[in-house]
Every structure is written in C-alpha cells, then in structure tokens.
C-alpha positions in Angstrom: -9.5 -15.8 -4.2 -8.0 -12.4 -3.6 -8.4 -10.6 -0.3 -10.0 -7.7 -2.1 -12.7 -9.9 -3.7 -13.5 -11.8 -0.5 -13.7 -8.7 1.6 -15.9 -6.1 -0.2 -15.5 -3.4 2.4 -11.8 -3.2 1.6 -12.3 -3.0 -2.1 -12.9 0.7 -2.5 -9.4 1.9 -2.3 -8.0 -0.5 -4.9 -9.0 1.4 -8.0 -7.1 4.5 -6.7 -3.7 2.9 -6.1 -2.1 -0.4 -5.5 -0.4 -0.9 -2.9 0.3 3.7 5.3 -1.0 6.7 6.7 -1.0 8.4 10.1 -0.5 11.7 11.7 3.3 12.2 11.9 3.5 13.4 15.5 3.1 17.0 16.7 0.0 18.9 17.7 -2.4 17.0 15.4 -1.4 13.6 16.9 -1.8 15.0 20.4 -5.3 16.3 19.5 -6.4 12.9 18.1 -5.2 11.0 21.2 -6.3 13.4 23.8 -9.9 12.2 24.1 -10.7 9.1 26.1 -11.1 5.7 24.4 -14.8 5.1 23.7 -16.9 2.5 25.6 -18.2 0.0 23.0 -20.2 -3.2 23.2 -18.0 -6.2 23.4 -17.1 -8.0 20.1 -14.9 -11.0 19.7 -12.0 -11.1 17.2 -14.1 -13.5 15.0 -17.0 -11.1 15.0 -14.7 -8.2 13.9 -13.3 -10.3 11.1 -16.8 -11.1 10.0 -17.7 -7.4 10.1 -14.8 -6.7 7.7 -16.1 -9.4 5.3 -19.7 -8.2 5.2 -19.5 -4.4 5.4 -20.5 -2.4 2.4 -19.6 1.1 1.2 -21.5 3.3 -1.3 -19.0 6.1 -1.0 -16.3 7.6 1.2 -14.0 10.6 1.2 -11.5 12.0 3.6 -8.0 12.9 4.5 -5.3 10.3 5.1 -1.9 10.9 6.6 0.7 8.3 5.9 4.0 7.7 7.7 6.7 5.2 6.8 9.8 4.7 8.8 11.3 1.6 7.3 15.0 2.5 7.9 15.7 2.9 4.2 18.3 5.5 3.1 16.9 8.8 2.0 16.1 9.1 -1.7 17.2 12.3 -3.5 14.2 14.6 -4.2 11.7 12.3 -2.5 11.7 13.6 1.0 8.9 14.8 3.2 6.7 17.3 1.4 7.3 15.8 -2.1 4.2 15.1 -4.2 6.0 12.3 -6.1 4.2 9.0 -5.4 7.5 7.3 -5.0 8.2 9.5 -1.9 5.7 7.4 0.1 8.5 5.0 1.0 9.6 7.3 3.8 8.5 10.2 5.9 5.0 11.6 6.5 2.6 12.5 3.7 -1.0 13.8 3.4 -3.5 12.5 0.9 -7.1 13.2 0.0 -9.2 10.3 -1.2 -12.6 9.9 -2.8 -14.6 6.8 -3.8 -18.0 6.4 -5.4 -17.8 2.9 -6.8 -15.3 0.6 -8.5 -15.1 2.9 -11.6 -15.0 6.2 -9.8 -12.1 6.8 -7.5 -9.5 9.5 -6.9 -6.4 10.0 -4.8 -4.5 13.3 -4.4 -1.0 13.3 -2.8 -0.5 16.7 -1.4 3.1 18.1 -1.5 4.7 21.4 -0.4 4.9 22.8 -3.9 2.1 20.8 -5.7 0.1 17.6 -5.8 -0.2 14.4 -7.8 -3.6 13.0 -8.6 -4.7 9.6 -9.9 -8.3 9.7 -11.1 -10.6 7.1 -12.5 -13.9 8.1 -14.1 -15.4 5.1 -15.9 -12.9 3.9 -18.5 -10.9 7.2 -18.3 -7.8 7.2 -16.1 -5.8 10.4 -15.5 -2.5 11.0 -13.7 -1.9 14.7 -13.0 1.3 16.3 -11.7 0.6 19.9 -10.9 4.2 20.8 -10.2 5.4 19.6 -13.6 2.1 20.7 -15.2 1.8 17.3 -17.0 -1.0 14.9 -17.4 -1.2 11.3 -18.6 -4.4 9.9 -20.0 -5.4 6.4 -20.8 -8.6 4.6 -21.7 -9.3 1.2 -20.2 -10.4 -1.6 -22.5 -14.2 -2.0 -22.8 -14.1 -5.7 -22.2 -13.8 -5.7 -18.5 -12.9 -2.2 -17.1 -13.8 -3.1 -13.5 -10.9 -5.5 -13.5 -8.4 -2.8 -14.4 -6.5 -0.4 -12.2 -5.0 2.9 -13.0 -1.2 3.5 -13.1 0.3 3.6 -9.6 3.7 4.1 -8.1 6.1 1.2 -7.9 6.8 1.5 -4.1 4.1 -1.0 -3.2 3.1 0.8 0.0 -0.5 1.1 0.9 -1.9 4.6 0.7 -5.1 4.1 2.7 -6.1 2.1 5.8 -8.1 -0.2 3.5 -5.0 -1.1 1.4 -2.9 -1.7 4.5 -5.7 -3.9 6.0 -5.8 -5.9 2.7 -2.2 -6.9 3.1 -2.5 -7.7 6.8 -5.7 -9.7 6.5 -4.3 -11.7 3.6 -1.8 -13.1 6.1 -4.4 -14.5 8.5 -3.9 -18.3 8.8 -2.8 -20.7 11.5 0.5 -18.8 11.7 -1.3 -15.7 13.1 -2.7 -15.0 16.5 -5.8 -12.7 16.2 -7.1 -10.9 19.3 -9.1 -7.8 20.3 -7.1 -5.1 22.0 -9.6 -2.5 23.3 -11.1 0.5 21.6 -9.8 3.8 20.1 -11.0 7.1 18.6 -9.8 7.7 15.1 -10.8 10.7 13.0 -13.3 11.5 15.7 -15.0 8.1 15.3 -15.2 5.2 17.9 -13.4 2.1 16.7 -12.6 -1.4 17.8 -8.9 -2.5 17.9 -7.8 -5.8 16.5 -4.2 -7.1 16.7 -2.6 -9.6 14.4 0.6 -11.2 15.8 2.8 -13.7 13.8 3.3 -16.9 15.8 6.7 -17.3 14.0 9.0 -15.1 16.0 11.6 -15.1 13.2 9.4 -12.8 11.2 10.5 -9.1 11.0 6.9 -8.1 11.6 6.1 -7.9 15.3 2.4 -7.2 15.1 -0.2 -5.4 13.1 -3.0 -3.3 14.7 -6.2 -2.4 13.0 -8.8 0.2 14.2 -12.2 -0.8 12.8 -15.0 1.8 12.7 -17.6 0.8 15.2 -20.6 1.7 13.0 -19.3 1.2 9.4 -17.0 -1.8 10.1 -14.2 -0.6 7.9 -10.6 0.1 8.9 -9.8 3.7 9.9 -6.2 3.0 10.9 -3.5 0.4 10.4 -0.2 0.2 12.3 2.6 -2.2 11.6 5.3 -2.7 14.2 8.7 -4.3 13.6 9.6 -7.3 15.8 10.9 -6.2 19.2 9.8 -2.6 18.8 7.0 -0.4 20.2 7.4 2.2 17.4 5.5 1.8 14.1 7.4 1.3 10.9 4.2 1.9 8.8 1.0 3.6 9.9 -2.0 4.7 7.9 -4.8 6.7 9.4 -7.8 8.7 8.4 -7.7 12.1 10.1 -11.1 13.1 8.6 -13.6 10.8 7.0 -17.1 11.1 5.5 -19.2 8.1 4.3 -21.4 10.3 2.1 -21.1 9.6 -1.6 -18.8 12.2 -3.2 -20.0 14.6 -5.8 -19.4 13.2 -9.4 -17.5 16.4 -10.2 -14.6 15.0 -8.1 -13.9 12.4 -10.8 -14.1 14.7 -13.8 -10.7 16.0 -14.9 -9.7 18.4 -17.7 -6.1 19.5 -18.0 -5.6 23.2 -17.4 -4.5 25.4 -20.4 -0.8 25.0 -21.2 -0.5 21.6 -19.6 1.5 18.9 -21.4 -0.7 15.9 -22.0 0.5 12.4 -22.9 -2.0 9.9 -24.3 -1.1 6.4 -23.2 -2.4 3.8 -25.6 -4.5 1.1 -24.1 -3.7 -2.5 -24.8 -5.8 -3.9 -27.8 -7.9 -6.9 -27.0 -7.7 -8.2 -30.6 -3.9 -8.8 -30.4 -2.2 -11.8 -28.9 -1.1 -11.2 -25.4 2.7 -10.9 -25.1 4.6 -13.7 -23.3 4.1 -13.3 -19.6 6.8 -13.6 -17.0 6.7 -16.8 -15.0 4.5 -16.7 -11.9 6.5 -16.0 -8.7 7.4 -18.9 -6.5 6.5 -18.8 -2.8 8.9 -20.6 -0.5 7.6 -21.4 2.9 4.4 -20.3 4.6 2.9 -17.6 6.7 4.8 -14.5 7.8 8.2 -16.0 7.0 7.4 -17.0 3.4 9.7 -15.7 0.6 8.5 -14.7 -2.8 11.0 -15.4 -5.6 10.6 -14.3 -9.2 12.7 -13.8 -12.4 13.6 -10.3 -13.4 12.7 -8.9 -16.8 15.2 -9.7 -19.6 17.8 -7.0 -18.7 20.9 -6.9 -16.6 20.0 -6.7 -12.9 22.7 -4.1 -12.5 21.3 -1.8 -15.1 19.6 1.5 -14.4 15.8 1.6 -13.8 15.4 4.7 -15.9 15.6 7.1 -13.1 19.4 7.1 -12.8 19.4 4.5 -10.0 21.5 1.4 -10.5 21.2 -1.8 -8.5 25.0 -1.8 -8.4 24.7 1.0 -5.8 23.1 -1.5 -3.3 25.3 -3.4 -0.9 27.0 -6.4 -2.6 26.5 -9.9 -1.0 27.6 -13.4 -1.9 27.5 -16.9 -0.6 27.0 -20.6 -1.6 23.8 -19.4 -3.4 25.8 -17.1 -5.7 26.2 -13.3 -5.6 23.9 -10.2 -5.8 22.8 -7.1 -4.0 20.7 -6.6 -0.9 18.1 -4.2 0.4 17.2 -4.4 4.1 14.6 -2.5 6.2 12.8 -2.8 9.5 10.0 -4.9 8.0 11.4 -6.7 4.9 14.5 -7.8 3.0 15.0 -8.0 -0.8 17.8 -9.9 -2.6 18.5 -9.2 -6.2 20.8 -11.9 -7.6 23.3 -11.5 -10.4 21.7 -14.4 -12.2 18.4 -12.5 -12.6 16.3 -13.5 -9.6 14.6 -11.3 -6.9 13.7 -12.7 -3.5 11.7 -10.8 -0.9 10.0 -11.4 2.4 9.4 -10.1 5.9 12.5 -12.0 7.0 16.1 -11.5 7.7 18.6 -11.8 4.8 19.7 -15.2 5.9 16.3 -16.6 5.1 16.6 -15.2 1.6 20.1 -16.7 1.1 18.6 -20.1 2.2 15.8 -19.8 -0.3 18.1 -18.8 -3.1 20.4 -21.7 -2.4 17.6 -24.3 -2.5 15.3 -23.1 -5.2 
C-alpha cells in the first residue's frame, strides 16, 4: 500500500506535483523564529504518527518556500528566481498551492520574470508557463481520473511539506528511530516536532524533522539533514497557510490571448498498453537500500533532449563495469554503460557493490 493511500492527510499535494520548502534565510526567517516555541499538551511519537494517519483535509491553500542545498553543480538557466520546475533542485523558491479535493489542485512556482502553474480541474490538466506564454492541455481518461496525476518536473523533489513527509514516513520501519523533539511555531501556527533518525549510520541521511500542526495534524514543515551536519540539505515550509476550501475559480484556467497552446493527447483505454519497463529492483533494506532499474532503450550517454549528456558526468569504473556518477549530500546515482541506473541515500561504494552483485 502506498504511503499516500495509507495516510489520507498527506494525499492532497499529490495531484499537484510528484515529488522542499523553507524560508531561505534573511529577515523572513528571523521573523518566523523570533516568537517563543508554543506550550502544547504532551503527545508521544506514536500518537503523532496516528495523527498523521487519521487527519482529514477538505481544503488548504498557502505559500510554500522551498530550499535545496544538495551540493549539486549549478544548472545553466535554472538558478534562484527561475520559474522552471527543474530549478527546484537547488536554491530557494516560492510557490503558491491550492487544494480542494483529489481532482482540484494547483501549484504555482513564482519566478523573478514569470511563473509556472500546474492546474487540475476534474479531468482537465493545464501546465502554464507565463514567461514563454505557452500552455499545455491534456484530458485525463474517464475510466479512473482520480488515479492520474498531472505532468510534473523530473527532479523528483517534493514541493510541499506533505510531499516531503510522504517520502520520510515511507521509510519508517525497524531501521528508524522515531522520537518527539519539542514544539515549534510555523506559519504562525503551533506545531509538534517529530524526528526520524536512521539507525544505520552509513546512510547519507542524518535525520528528518517534521513539524506537525497542533490542531490539524498535518505537516507544516519538513527538514532533511545530511549525516554529520546541522545544516539542512532540503527544507520545505509553509510561510502562510489557510485550511479554508479555496474558491473554485482558482482551478479554472483559460489561456490568455496570443498564448501558444499545445494539446497533449491522452492515452486511449481501448488500445493495448505498450510493453512496460521491468519493475525496479530494491537491494537491501531501510535507509541504505539501493534502487536499481534498466534505462529506456537508448544509449546512456545520449542527450536527454535539453542538451545535457550523461557523458558530462564524472566517469567511474570497477569490477562491476563502467559508467558515470552523480553525488550529492543526500544521495548518489550511478548510470552504468550497460544501461542500468542505481540510486540511494548511500555513498558511491554501496552502489558499486550493488552493481557488482545484481
């Protein structure tokens, strides 16, 4: 069962985007942390986990500020202030979010010169780039629209505290120490703090801290710390939040005059499904597990369509073969020349070991 299905309170953000947000320092951060931590009735870690499982949301809207400091090299044109969804892999970004049910959701990434919106209204999904004055429209299949998600960026980073909490809570098992860690005030609201710490000290993740709204029992902030560091690598926080159901007008979109509109054909349900890629293999358990999958049928060194080539990544080799490596503060990714990709919150040596034995 997916973490989203088993924890309904975390489900609202998923229709907006797949896959961390916080005030990126400065006066706003000082304002948010200036007030004293609230005094709240005591709750155990088990009670807080139960709260997350049983909380319900009819609607929510607010401002989310996301910061990622993964130690990755800067990407051309995707720095701070960009409205490109792929820019979320680094720097600080501000987003507005709205949710009124599984088929009504919207996310707007605000940039210096424009914004990018992903909007779902029933079966209609729009992606709008104001800087390029372009819109993409698709209609979800009628068979099961609630199971579908709109197009999202490939970065895989969560864009709301709920999405970040999904990933963290999915890792809870005997390999994780769960404890309460006091209280906090986030977006002006009192919150309990819950800390998840990997018991396996070889993981690149040191700990994950969740701030859970004391009244609504939903995450307001998620912070991810690398092993051995007191500075966050990923942080997602509401800076303003309302739990009132948003106006339906927020989910209606019409391209402005002169905009370029591309209609994206929906997959027909009366056609045989194409052959699927094999399911990824998971090597190991807990925080040091490695996910291994086969790449699509093209050369691993080819361009991804944006002008980026895997060949530009550092080359590595060993008894397992040869390939290219991506490293960051929280994860490592190995792309082998024989068409495999291995990833995990582990050091490269763990990926080499998995590549050699599987």
